[in-house]
Every structure is written in C-alpha cells, then in structure tokens.
NUKOL-395625 format. One record per residue (C-alpha): x, y negated, z negated; chain; residue in three letters. Coordinates in Angstrom, 1 decimal. Example, Ala and Ser with C-alpha at 12.3 -4.5 7.8 and 13.67 -1.06 7.14 Angstrom:
2
R   east  north     up kette rest
R   12.3    4.5   -7.8     A  ALA
R   13.7    1.1   -7.1     A  SER
END
This chain:
361
R   east  north     up kette rest
R    9.1   34.6   77.8     A  MET
R   12.3   34.6   75.8     A  ILE
R   15.1   32.8   77.5     A  ARG
R   17.9   35.0   78.8     A  GLU
R   21.1   35.0   76.9     A  LYS
R   19.8   32.5   74.5     A  LYS
R   19.2   32.8   70.8     A  MET
R   15.7   33.1   69.4     A  ILE
R   15.4   29.9   67.6     A  ASN
R   13.1   29.9   64.5     A  PHE
R   14.4   26.5   63.2     A  ASN
R   12.1   24.3   61.2     A  ALA
R   13.4   21.3   63.1     A  GLY
R   14.9   20.2   65.4     A  PRO
R   12.8   23.1   66.8     A  ALA
R   12.7   25.3   69.9     A  ALA
R   11.4   23.8   73.1     A  LEU
R    9.8   25.8   76.1     A  PRO
R   12.2   26.7   78.8     A  GLU
R   10.3   24.7   81.4     A  GLU
R   10.4   21.6   79.3     A  VAL
R   14.2   22.0   78.7     A  LEU
R   14.6   22.4   82.5     A  GLN
R   12.5   19.4   83.4     A  GLN
R   14.3   17.3   80.7     A  ALA
R   17.7   18.4   82.0     A  ALA
R   16.8   17.5   85.6     A  GLU
R   15.5   14.1   84.4     A  ALA
R   19.0   13.5   82.8     A  VAL
R   20.6   14.0   86.1     A  ARG
R   18.0   12.3   88.3     A  ASP
R   14.7   11.0   87.1     A  TYR
R   11.9   11.7   89.7     A  ASN
R   14.3   11.2   92.6     A  GLY
R   15.0    7.6   91.7     A  THR
R   18.7    8.2   91.6     A  GLY
R   18.8    7.0   87.9     A  LEU
R   19.0    9.2   84.8     A  SER
R   16.2    9.1   82.3     A  ILE
R   18.9    7.9   80.0     A  LEU
R   19.4    4.9   82.2     A  GLU
R   16.0    3.5   83.1     A  ILE
R   15.0    0.2   81.8     A  PRO
R   12.7    0.3   78.8     A  HIS
R   10.7   -2.7   80.1     A  ARG
R   10.4   -1.5   83.7     A  GLY
R    7.6    0.3   85.6     A  ARG
R    9.1    3.7   85.2     A  LEU
R    9.0    3.7   81.4     A  PHE
R    5.7    1.8   81.3     A  ASP
R    4.2    4.8   83.2     A  ALA
R    5.8    7.2   80.7     A  ILE
R    4.3    5.3   77.8     A  MET
R    0.9    5.0   79.4     A  GLU
R    0.6    8.7   80.3     A  GLU
R    1.9    9.8   76.9     A  SER
R   -0.7    7.6   75.1     A  ARG
R   -3.5    8.9   77.3     A  HIS
R   -2.5   12.5   76.6     A  LEU
R   -2.3   12.1   72.8     A  VAL
R   -5.9   10.6   72.9     A  LYS
R   -7.2   13.3   75.1     A  GLU
R   -5.6   16.3   73.3     A  LEU
R   -6.6   14.8   69.8     A  CYS
R  -10.1   13.9   71.0     A  GLY
R   -9.9   10.1   70.4     A  LEU
R  -11.6    7.2   71.9     A  ASN
R  -10.5    3.6   72.3     A  GLU
R  -10.8    3.0   68.6     A  ASP
R   -7.3    4.3   68.2     A  TYR
R   -3.8    2.9   69.1     A  GLU
R   -1.1    5.2   70.0     A  VAL
R    2.6    4.1   69.0     A  LEU
R    5.9    5.8   69.5     A  TRP
R    8.1    4.4   66.7     A  LEU
R   11.4    5.4   65.1     A  GLN
R   12.1    7.1   61.8     A  GLY
R   10.1    9.8   60.1     A  GLY
R   10.8    8.6   56.4     A  ARG
R   10.3    5.1   57.6     A  LEU
R    6.6    5.9   57.6     A  GLN
R    6.8    6.8   53.9     A  PHE
R    7.6    3.1   53.4     A  ALA
R    5.7    1.5   56.3     A  MET
R    2.3    2.8   55.1     A  ILE
R    2.3    1.3   51.7     A  PRO
R    4.0   -1.8   52.9     A  MET
R    1.1   -2.4   55.2     A  ASN
R   -1.9   -1.0   53.3     A  PHE
R   -1.2   -0.8   49.5     A  LEU
R   -1.5   -4.1   47.8     A  PRO
R    0.7   -4.8   44.8     A  PRO
R   -2.3   -4.5   42.4     A  ASP
R   -3.8   -1.5   44.2     A  GLY
R   -3.6    2.3   44.0     A  THR
R   -3.1    4.9   46.7     A  ALA
R   -3.9    8.6   46.1     A  GLY
R   -1.5   11.3   47.1     A  TYR
R   -2.0   15.0   47.5     A  VAL
R    1.2   16.4   45.8     A  ASP
R    1.6   19.5   48.0     A  SER
R    5.4   19.7   48.4     A  GLY
R    8.6   17.8   48.7     A  GLN
R    7.6   15.4   51.5     A  TRP
R    4.4   14.4   49.8     A  ALA
R    6.1   13.8   46.6     A  ALA
R    8.9   11.8   48.3     A  GLU
R    6.2    9.7   50.1     A  ALA
R    4.5    9.0   46.8     A  MET
R    7.8    7.8   45.3     A  ASP
R    8.3    5.4   48.2     A  TYR
R    4.8    4.1   47.7     A  ALA
R    5.6    3.1   44.0     A  ARG
R    7.9    0.4   45.4     A  HIS
R    4.9   -1.5   46.7     A  TYR
R    1.9   -0.6   44.3     A  GLY
R    0.5    2.2   42.2     A  LYS
R    0.5    5.8   43.6     A  ALA
R   -1.5    8.4   41.8     A  ALA
R   -1.3   12.2   42.4     A  ALA
R   -4.9   13.3   43.1     A  LEU
R   -4.0   16.9   43.1     A  ALA
R   -0.8   18.8   42.7     A  SER
R    0.7   22.3   43.0     A  SER
R    4.2   21.3   41.7     A  ARG
R    3.9   23.1   38.4     A  GLU
R    3.1   26.3   40.4     A  GLN
R    6.1   25.9   42.6     A  GLY
R    4.0   24.4   45.5     A  TYR
R    2.8   28.1   46.3     A  THR
R   -0.7   26.8   47.4     A  PHE
R   -2.3   23.8   48.9     A  PHE
R   -4.0   21.8   46.1     A  PRO
R   -7.7   20.8   46.8     A  GLY
R   -8.9   17.5   46.0     A  LEU
R  -11.2   17.0   42.9     A  PRO
R  -14.9   16.4   43.8     A  SER
R  -14.9   12.9   42.4     A  ALA
R  -12.1   10.4   43.4     A  LEU
R  -11.5    6.8   42.3     A  PRO
R  -13.7    4.6   44.4     A  GLY
R  -11.1    1.8   44.8     A  ASP
R   -8.2    3.7   46.5     A  LEU
R   -6.3    1.9   49.2     A  ALA
R   -5.9    5.2   51.0     A  TYR
R   -5.6    8.9   50.5     A  VAL
R   -2.4   10.5   51.9     A  TYR
R   -1.7   14.2   52.6     A  LEU
R    0.9   16.3   54.4     A  VAL
R   -1.2   18.7   56.5     A  SER
R    1.6   21.4   56.6     A  ASN
R    4.5   21.9   54.3     A  ASN
R    7.5   23.1   56.1     A  THR
R    9.6   23.8   53.1     A  ILE
R    7.0   25.8   51.1     A  TYR
R    4.9   27.2   53.9     A  GLY
R    1.6   25.9   52.8     A  THR
R   -1.1   24.3   55.1     A  GLN
R   -4.2   22.3   54.7     A  CYS
R   -6.9   24.3   56.4     A  ARG
R   -9.4   21.5   56.7     A  GLU
R   -9.0   17.8   56.4     A  LEU
R  -10.9   16.5   53.4     A  PRO
R  -13.8   14.1   53.8     A  ALA
R  -13.0   11.0   51.6     A  VAL
R  -14.4    7.5   51.5     A  THR
R  -11.0    5.8   51.5     A  ALA
R   -8.9    5.8   54.6     A  PRO
R   -7.3    9.1   55.1     A  LEU
R   -3.7    9.0   56.1     A  VAL
R   -1.9   12.3   57.2     A  ALA
R    1.6   13.3   57.8     A  ASP
R    1.1   16.0   60.5     A  MET
R    4.7   16.3   61.6     A  SER
R    4.8   20.2   61.6     A  SER
R    1.4   21.2   62.8     A  ASP
R    0.1   18.5   65.1     A  ILE
R   -1.7   19.9   68.1     A  LEU
R   -1.2   23.4   66.9     A  SER
R   -4.8   24.0   66.3     A  MET
R   -8.2   22.3   67.0     A  ARG
R   -8.7   19.6   64.4     A  ARG
R  -11.1   16.6   63.8     A  ASP
R   -8.4   13.9   64.1     A  TYR
R  -11.1   11.2   63.7     A  THR
R  -11.2   12.1   60.1     A  ALA
R   -7.9   10.1   59.8     A  CYS
R   -7.5    6.4   59.7     A  SER
R   -3.8    7.0   60.5     A  LEU
R   -1.8   10.1   61.2     A  PHE
R    1.8   10.5   62.4     A  TYR
R    4.2   13.2   63.4     A  ALA
R    8.0   13.3   63.7     A  VAL
R    8.7   14.8   67.1     A  ALA
R   11.3   17.4   66.5     A  GLN
R    8.9   20.2   65.5     A  LYS
R    5.9   20.5   67.9     A  ASN
R    6.2   17.4   70.0     A  LEU
R    9.7   17.0   71.4     A  GLY
R   13.2   15.9   70.4     A  THR
R   14.4   14.1   67.3     A  ALA
R   14.6   10.4   67.3     A  GLY
R   10.8    9.3   67.7     A  VAL
R    7.8    9.4   65.6     A  THR
R    4.2    9.4   66.9     A  LEU
R    1.9    7.1   64.9     A  VAL
R   -1.9    7.0   65.7     A  VAL
R   -3.7    4.3   63.9     A  ILE
R   -7.4    3.3   64.0     A  ARG
R   -7.9   -0.3   65.1     A  LYS
R  -10.0   -1.2   62.0     A  ASP
R   -7.0   -0.4   59.8     A  MET
R   -5.1   -3.4   61.2     A  LEU
R   -7.1   -6.1   59.4     A  PRO
R   -6.3   -4.2   56.1     A  ARG
R   -2.5   -5.0   56.4     A  ILE
R   -1.9   -6.7   53.1     A  CYS
R    1.6   -8.3   53.4     A  ARG
R    3.4  -10.6   55.6     A  THR
R    6.1   -8.3   57.1     A  LEU
R    9.0   -8.5   59.5     A  PRO
R    7.6   -7.5   62.9     A  PRO
R    9.6   -4.2   62.9     A  MET
R    7.7   -3.2   59.8     A  LEU
R    4.3   -4.4   60.8     A  ASP
R    1.9   -2.0   62.6     A  TYR
R   -0.1   -4.8   64.1     A  ALA
R    3.1   -6.3   65.6     A  ALA
R    3.9   -2.9   67.2     A  HIS
R    0.4   -2.8   68.6     A  VAL
R    0.8   -6.3   70.1     A  ARG
R    4.1   -5.5   71.7     A  SER
R    2.8   -2.0   73.0     A  SER
R    5.5   -0.4   70.7     A  ALA
R    8.4   -2.0   72.5     A  VAL
R    9.6   -4.6   69.9     A  LEU
R   13.0   -3.2   70.4     A  ASN
R   14.5   -0.6   72.8     A  THR
R   12.6    2.5   72.1     A  PRO
R   14.0    6.0   72.2     A  PRO
R   13.2    6.5   75.8     A  VAL
R   14.4   10.1   76.3     A  PHE
R   12.8   11.4   73.0     A  ALA
R    9.4    9.8   74.2     A  ILE
R    9.9   11.4   77.7     A  TYR
R   10.5   14.8   76.2     A  THR
R    7.5   14.4   74.1     A  SER
R    5.5   13.6   77.2     A  LEU
R    6.7   16.8   78.8     A  LEU
R    5.5   18.7   75.7     A  MET
R    2.2   17.0   75.9     A  LEU
R    1.8   18.0   79.6     A  ARG
R    2.8   21.5   78.6     A  TRP
R    0.2   21.6   75.8     A  LEU
R   -2.5   20.2   78.1     A  LYS
R   -1.8   22.9   80.7     A  ALA
R   -2.3   25.6   78.0     A  ARG
R   -5.2   24.1   76.2     A  GLY
R   -5.4   23.6   72.5     A  ILE
R   -7.8   26.5   72.0     A  ASP
R   -5.4   29.0   73.7     A  ALA
R   -2.5   27.5   71.7     A  VAL
R   -4.3   28.0   68.5     A  GLU
R   -5.3   31.5   69.3     A  LYS
R   -1.6   32.3   70.0     A  GLU
R   -0.4   30.7   66.9     A  ASN
R   -2.9   32.6   64.8     A  ARG
R   -1.9   35.8   66.5     A  LYS
R    1.8   35.1   65.8     A  LYS
R    1.2   34.3   62.2     A  ALA
R   -1.1   37.2   61.6     A  ALA
R    1.5   39.6   63.0     A  MET
R    4.3   38.3   60.8     A  LEU
R    2.2   38.1   57.6     A  TYR
R    0.9   41.6   58.2     A  GLU
R    4.4   42.9   58.3     A  GLU
R    5.4   41.0   55.2     A  LEU
R    2.5   42.4   53.3     A  ASP
R    3.4   45.9   54.4     A  ARG
R    7.1   45.9   54.3     A  ASN
R    8.5   46.8   50.8     A  PRO
R   11.7   44.9   51.3     A  LEU
R   10.0   41.4   51.7     A  PHE
R    7.5   39.4   49.9     A  HIS
R    5.8   36.2   51.0     A  PRO
R    5.7   33.3   48.6     A  LEU
R    2.4   31.6   49.4     A  VAL
R   -1.1   32.4   48.2     A  ALA
R   -3.0   33.9   51.1     A  PRO
R   -5.6   31.2   51.4     A  GLU
R   -2.8   28.5   51.9     A  SER
R   -0.4   30.4   54.2     A  ARG
R    0.8   28.1   57.0     A  SER
R    0.5   29.2   60.6     A  LEU
R    3.7   27.2   61.3     A  MET
R    6.3   27.9   58.6     A  ASN
R    6.3   31.3   57.1     A  VAL
R    8.4   31.5   53.9     A  VAL
R    9.4   34.7   52.1     A  PHE
R   12.2   36.5   50.2     A  ARG
R   13.9   39.8   50.2     A  ALA
R   13.5   42.0   47.2     A  VAL
R   17.3   42.1   46.4     A  ASN
R   20.7   40.9   47.6     A  ALA
R   21.4   44.1   49.6     A  ASP
R   18.2   43.8   51.7     A  ALA
R   18.8   40.1   52.3     A  GLU
R   22.3   40.7   53.6     A  LYS
R   21.2   43.6   55.7     A  SER
R   18.3   41.5   57.2     A  PHE
R   20.6   38.5   57.8     A  THR
R   23.2   40.6   59.5     A  ASP
R   20.7   42.3   61.7     A  LEU
R   19.1   39.0   62.9     A  CYS
R   22.5   37.7   63.8     A  ALA
R   23.2   40.8   65.7     A  ALA
R   19.9   40.5   67.5     A  ASN
R   20.3   36.9   68.5     A  GLY
R   17.7   35.6   66.0     A  ILE
R   18.8   32.3   64.5     A  ALA
R   17.8   29.7   61.9     A  ASN
R   15.7   31.7   59.5     A  ILE
R   17.4   30.6   56.3     A  LYS
R   15.1   29.0   53.9     A  GLY
R   15.3   25.3   52.9     A  HIS
R   18.0   24.6   50.5     A  ARG
R   15.5   23.7   47.7     A  SER
R   13.5   26.9   48.3     A  ALA
R   15.9   29.7   49.2     A  GLY
R   14.9   32.9   50.8     A  GLY
R   13.8   32.8   54.5     A  PHE
R   11.8   30.6   56.6     A  ARG
R   10.4   31.4   60.1     A  VAL
R    8.9   28.6   62.0     A  SER
R    6.2   29.6   64.5     A  LEU
R    5.7   26.3   66.3     A  TYR
R    3.8   26.1   69.6     A  ASN
R    6.9   26.9   71.7     A  SER
R    7.6   30.1   70.0     A  ILE
R    6.3   33.1   72.1     A  PRO
R    4.7   36.0   70.4     A  ALA
R    7.4   38.2   71.9     A  GLU
R    9.9   36.5   69.6     A  ALA
R    7.9   37.3   66.6     A  VAL
R    7.7   41.0   67.7     A  GLN
R   11.4   41.1   67.9     A  GLU
R   11.7   39.7   64.4     A  LEU
R    9.3   42.1   63.1     A  ILE
R   11.3   45.0   64.8     A  ALA
R   14.4   43.7   62.9     A  VAL
R   12.5   43.7   59.6     A  MET
R   11.5   47.2   60.2     A  GLN
R   15.0   48.2   61.2     A  GLU
R   16.2   46.7   58.0     A  THR
R   13.6   48.8   56.0     A  GLU
R   14.8   52.0   57.9     A  HIS
R   18.4   51.3   57.0     A  LYS
R   17.6   50.7   53.4     A  GLN
R   15.7   53.9   53.2     A  ASP
R   18.7   55.8   54.5     A  HIS
R   21.2   53.8   52.4     A  HIS
END
C-alpha cells in the first residue's frame, strides 16, 4: 500500500522503507519498548542492545540459510569493505580475481591493488557495462579470492546465479540481498550496505565463514581485522545502534513475508516495468535481457522532449528519485523489497500518459 500524501520513492539508496517499519522505528525513537528510553539513548553494551544484536544475527542466518559455520557482523562503512577484504585476505605477493561488472566492482579492484595484485577475470567495461560478464571456464588456481558485485545499481545488471569457484567467493550484495532465494553458502564472505534492502545508512552487514579467519594474512589494527570484530561480537567501538535496529525491523518484515513471496513480488514488479519499456516507443532499456536487474531498472527516453515530459509528469504525480546515476544518465527506477507493485503500476501509467501526450503533441 502506498503511503498517503507521501512521495513514491524509487531512490537507489537511501531507499524507501515499509510504512510499518517507519512507524516502529519512529516509536522506538520516542520510547523503545516501553523502557522510557529512546533507541537513540540505550547503552551499546547493555542487555537491550545485546538482544537486538542477537536477534538480528539469528534472522540473518535463518533468512540466508546459514549454519553456525558463519559469523554475522554489523560494521560501519560500505567502501571500507573494499579495503578490509584485501587487507585481511590478499597477501602482498598474492592475486585476487575480480569480476569487473560496474563502477563499484572496478573501484573495489582499485582498492585491492594497494595490498597485492588484482586481476579482472571478466569485464563488460568496453561494452558500457550493459551485461553481467560470465567467468571463463578456467581460472588461475592460486587466487586469494574471487570478488563480484551481485547487482549493479548504476548500470542495472545482475548476476543471476553465483558462480562455483575453487577460491573463496566474496560478494558485495548491497543492492539485492534477501531479494530472492540464493545459495549464500556459495560465499566465504558476503556483505551489504544497509540503505538499500536492509535499513538505514550507517551500517554494513558482513557475513563471514569461520574458516576464512585463519586466512588473515596481515597484522592489522583491531578495527580493520575481521577476527578482532568476531572476538568482540562487533562492538569494538560504539556501533550504529539505530541503523542496526532499523535493519532488525526490516529482517522481521522480510521473515513475516517469506523470501519466496518477496522474490515472486520482485519478479512481478520487474516484469511489468520491463514489458512497458520494451513496448513503449518513447523509452529504451539499456541492459541486455539476460542480465536485467530485478532491483535497478535503467533506461533512457528517445529524445529530450520525451525526457522532459516524463520527468514533469512524474513530479506532478508524486514520483520521486528516478534520475539515473550521474555517470550513466537517463533514468533509474529501484524496485527494492519495500516497493509495492502498486507503485510500479503508477509509474507505468505515467509512462503511458507521456506516450499519449507525445502522440498528440
């Protein structure tokens, strides 16, 4: 259900949150669970926050289908993981393999080169990142890890199935975590910034398999050492309590719906929008059909008049944040778990109204 008197928010991040999550978070800011304290005030080393951390870790494992072989951490800084991963797992004389599928993968690869060698195992850069590149059948046998971004928010491409590799698989799942059923056990480490499908900005979920910890190859300051975070239960310093709590509310919301139902809804939303893009002569999608993302739909208008007309109609109809990333241009519509199908139907109606106006221009 679309919130009354609120904009329909298709932002890529920070992204829309469900109304009930917003209401629960707002109530907790005023009074957390009848304690007389705001969630913004509770001690980060007290029993109230301990319970939040315990439940959030349990739900992550449950929803991702993980056993006790995995550790769940709530850390800070999305780009920080670009550095922490090679700091911990890429020896100075070693090589890590990266799937160059977009800006964030390329940037992560550049970070890795501060600590060792980083090789692009596959790339769609020369084709404008319009498809998700598949790994070659034969990979070097001595890779420290293989790194990929499962969904590319800027270019609207998605990895349909996690690859089977002999090296540890590391995945940035920031924009499609828990949006579909996946085999998360294929990963030795995966992470997600929270401001897309999980909660509010300020916290990053990191899930790491315990057998990765002995692979840490450097002596690091504790804040940069995954093993130190595990030993401290991720409270080496004051954690972002409110962002973690909001993520917990989202995890509860997801569990109540079930991943299969969420995936079905996500596929329905994306199918409706891509069908309209393929039909409507005023717009054209930018991504090869086999790589089209369920989360971020990118497209352009055929000319400046159509672009302006569509932009103006969206504004008049309370549809916000559809401008494409500054490096890609055009439009980007983000269909994260919180976006209802009704919002997509309203967008499609505006696209059709734009077409009608252009026909009679």
